[in-house]
C-alpha positions in Angstrom: 2.6 15.5 16.6 0.9 14.6 13.3 -2.6 15.9 12.7 -5.4 13.3 12.5 -5.7 11.5 9.2 -9.2 10.7 7.8 -9.9 9.1 4.4 -13.0 9.0 2.3 -14.1 6.3 -0.1 -17.6 6.4 -1.7 -19.6 5.7 -4.8 -21.0 9.3 -4.8 -19.0 10.8 -7.6 -18.1 14.4 -7.3 -20.9 16.3 -9.2 -23.8 16.0 -6.7 -22.4 17.6 -3.6 -22.5 14.5 -1.3 -18.8 14.3 -0.8 -18.6 18.1 -0.2 -21.3 17.8 2.5 -19.4 15.1 4.3 -16.2 17.1 4.2 -18.0 20.1 5.5 -19.1 18.1 8.5 -15.6 16.9 9.1 -14.1 20.3 8.7 -16.5 21.7 11.3 -15.8 19.0 13.8 -12.1 18.3 13.4 -10.6 21.2 11.4 -7.0 20.1 12.1 -7.5 16.8 10.3 -5.9 15.9 7.0 -8.6 14.5 4.8 -7.6 12.2 1.9 -10.1 11.5 -0.9 -9.3 7.9 -1.9 -12.0 7.3 -4.4 -15.5 8.6 -5.2 -16.0 6.6 -8.3 -16.6 3.1 -6.9 -19.3 1.7 -9.2 -22.7 2.7 -7.7 -24.0 0.2 -5.2 -21.2 -2.2 -5.9 -20.1 -3.5 -2.5 -17.8 -6.1 -4.0 -15.9 -3.4 -6.0 -15.6 -1.4 -2.8 -14.2 -4.4 -1.0 -11.6 -5.0 -3.7 -10.6 -1.3 -3.6 -10.2 -1.3 0.2 -8.1 -4.4 0.2 -5.4 -2.6 -1.7 -5.8 0.9 -0.2 -6.2 0.6 3.5 -3.0 -1.5 4.3 -0.9 1.3 2.7 -2.2 3.9 5.2 -0.5 4.3 8.6 -1.7 3.0 11.9 -4.0 5.5 13.6 -5.7 6.5 10.4 -9.5 6.7 10.3 -11.3 5.5 7.1 -14.9 6.4 6.2 -16.4 4.2 3.5 -19.8 4.7 2.0 -21.0 2.2 -0.6 -24.3 1.7 1.0 -27.3 0.4 -1.0 -29.0 -0.6 2.3 -28.9 2.9 3.9 -32.0 3.6 6.0 -32.8 -0.1 6.4 -32.0 -2.6 9.2 -28.4 -2.9 8.0 -26.1 -2.0 10.9 -23.5 0.9 11.0 -20.2 -0.2 12.5 -16.6 0.7 13.4 -14.0 -1.9 12.7 -10.5 -2.0 14.0 -8.0 -3.5 11.5 -4.3 -3.5 12.3 -4.5 -0.3 14.3 -6.6 1.5 11.7 -10.3 2.3 12.2 -12.9 1.9 9.5 -16.4 3.5 9.7 -18.8 2.0 7.3 -22.1 0.0 6.9 -22.0 -3.6 7.9 -22.6 -5.0 4.3 -19.4 -6.8 3.5 -17.1 -4.0 2.5 -14.2 -5.4 4.7 -14.5 -9.0 3.5 -11.2 -9.1 1.7 -9.3 -7.2 4.3 -10.5 -9.8 6.9 -9.7 -12.6 4.5 -6.1 -11.6 4.2 -5.3 -10.5 7.8 -8.2 -11.4 10.0 -10.6 -9.1 11.8 -9.9 -7.0 14.8 -12.6 -5.7 17.3 -15.8 -4.6 15.6 -18.5 -2.4 17.2 -22.0 -1.6 16.1 -22.7 2.1 16.3 -25.6 2.4 18.6 -28.6 4.5 17.6 -29.5 7.1 18.7 -25.8 8.2 18.7 -24.7 11.0 21.1 -21.5 11.8 19.3 -21.1 15.6 18.6 -22.4 16.5 15.1 -24.9 13.6 14.8 -28.3 15.1 14.4 -31.2 14.0 16.6 -33.0 12.7 13.5 -30.8 11.0 10.8 -31.5 11.4 7.2 -32.9 8.0 6.0 -30.8 8.3 2.8 -27.5 9.9 3.9 -25.8 8.2 6.8 -22.4 9.2 5.3 -23.0 12.8 6.3 -25.2 12.5 9.4 -23.6 9.5 11.1 -20.3 8.2 9.6 -18.6 11.6 9.2 -19.3 12.7 12.8 -18.2 9.3 14.2 -15.0 9.5 12.2 -14.3 13.0 13.7 -15.0 11.6 17.2 -12.5 8.8 16.5 -9.9 11.1 14.9 -9.9 13.1 18.1 -9.2 10.1 20.3 -12.6 8.8 20.9 -12.8 5.1 21.6 -14.8 2.8 19.3 -16.1 0.7 22.3 -17.9 3.9 23.5 -20.0 3.9 20.4 -21.9 0.7 21.0 -21.8 -3.1 21.6 -19.4 -5.6 20.0 -20.5 -6.9 16.7 -19.9 -10.6 16.6 -21.4 -11.5 13.2 -20.4 -8.9 10.6 -21.5 -9.5 7.1 -18.9 -11.2 4.9 -19.4 -11.5 1.1 -18.8 -15.0 -0.3 -15.4 -15.3 -1.9 -14.9 -17.8 -4.7 -11.9 -19.7 -3.5 -9.8 -21.5 -6.1 -10.6 -25.2 -6.5 -7.4 -27.3 -6.0 -7.7 -30.6 -7.9 -5.3 -33.6 -8.3 -2.3 -33.6 -10.6 -1.4 -30.0 -9.9 -4.6 -28.5 -11.4 -6.2 -25.3 -9.9 -9.4 -23.9 -11.2 -10.0 -20.2 -10.5 -12.0 -17.4 -12.0 -12.0 -13.8 -12.9 -13.4 -11.7 -10.1 -12.8 -8.1 -11.4 -12.1 -6.2 -14.5 -10.2 -3.0 -13.9 -10.4 0.3 -15.9 -7.5 -0.9 -18.2 -9.4 -4.0 -19.1 -7.1 -6.3 -17.1 -9.0 -9.3 -15.7 -8.1 -10.0 -12.1 -8.5 -13.6 -10.8 -9.0 -15.1 -7.4 -5.7 -17.0 -7.7 -3.0 -15.7 -5.3 0.8 -15.7 -5.8 1.1 -18.6 -3.2 -0.4 -21.0 -5.8 2.6 -20.5 -8.1 5.9 -22.3 -7.5 9.0 -20.1 -7.7 10.0 -21.6 -11.0 6.6 -20.8 -12.5 7.9 -18.1 -14.8 10.4 -20.5 -16.3 7.6 -22.7 -17.7 6.6 -24.9 -14.7 2.9 -24.0 -15.2 0.5 -23.7 -18.0 -2.4 -21.3 -17.8 -5.6 -21.7 -19.7 -8.6 -19.4 -20.2 -11.8 -21.4 -20.7 -13.6 -20.1 -23.8 -16.3 -22.8 -23.8 -16.8 -26.1 -22.0 -13.9 -28.4 -22.8 -12.2 -25.7 -24.8 -9.3 -23.6 -23.5 -7.0 -20.9 -24.8 -3.5 -21.4 -23.5 -1.6 -18.2 -22.4 1.9 -17.4 -21.3 2.9 -16.4 -17.8 5.1 -13.2 -18.0 6.7 -10.9 -15.4 5.4 -7.5 -16.5 3.1 -5.8 -19.0 6.1 -4.8 -21.2 6.8 -8.5 -21.8 3.5 -9.0 -23.6 3.5 -9.0 -27.4 1.0 -6.8 -29.3 -2.1 -8.8 -29.9 -1.2 -11.4 -27.2 -3.2 -12.4 -24.2 -0.9 -13.2 -21.3 -0.9 -13.7 -17.5 1.1 -12.1 -14.8 1.1 -11.6 -11.0 -0.2 -8.1 -10.4 0.7 -5.7 -7.6 -2.0 -7.1 -5.4 -0.4 -10.6 -5.7 -3.2 -12.1 -7.8 -3.0 -13.7 -11.2 -4.2 -11.2 -13.9 -4.9 -11.6 -17.6 -3.7 -8.7 -19.7 -2.6 -7.6 -23.1 -0.2 -5.0 -24.6 -1.5 -1.4 -24.2 -5.2 -2.5 -24.7 -8.2 -4.0 -22.9 -7.9 -7.8 -22.6 -11.5 -7.9 -21.4 -12.8 -6.2 -24.5 -10.6 -8.0 -27.0 -11.3 -11.5 -25.6 -14.7 -10.8 -24.1 -13.6 -11.7 -20.6 -16.1 -11.1 -17.9 -16.2 -11.7 -14.1 -16.8 -15.4 -13.6 -14.7 -16.6 -16.5 -12.8 -19.8 -15.5 -9.0 -19.8 -15.5 -7.1 -23.1 -15.3 -3.7 -23.5 -13.8 -1.8 -26.7 -14.5 1.6 -27.8 -13.3 4.0 -29.1 -16.0 5.0 -32.5 -14.7 8.6 -33.6 -15.2 
């Protein structure tokens, strides 16, 4: 039988001891567990960046895994702690929109608010007002990893927070208007335009892609298959591993070289026969 699997994703960094304290709690409560550190360098307080990260990471983990996510600028306020079931995985996190993109792709499973006070082993009688990751989320994850049921933690949560997602605007004549939603560490500009918007023949020239540089002014760019197809000094577009249109350049930062920021408009046009 496989040991329980718990993952940790936070914006804590590694220098201040916060992650170590959470892992110490988990080791004390469920020493047999495998604990995977997914990321501790989510940009501080950036719930949207956390949501993007989770969209790519959690689906790759097996059913039965328990995921603790702490990007929690509202800690200690009226924001609700929750446990969400998603495709037989459990996520313990604040109710602040972190699961928005997972739910957008696959829908939400049962969600429960963690009732306070919480009688789960390891939860102190008085929670730190600034560190629910250690005092609440880690003990709850240990409880779930040992077979505890999420419905025993509190009441169903019918109205979880969802972040607004900028859906692409589909216009007449095969025009789709999207935008950049994230710039990754390589300087690649990820858009909100999914693979489904592109016909199978797109790579053969059936679409034109433009990056809006100013109102009524666009920079036309090629659609390529992979980064190696981009010429040095060229801005191009491709479908990335997350199935979204991405703007990139050859071995450099497209965002820096072309001053691309979140919110930049990207125009997709069908080439009419």
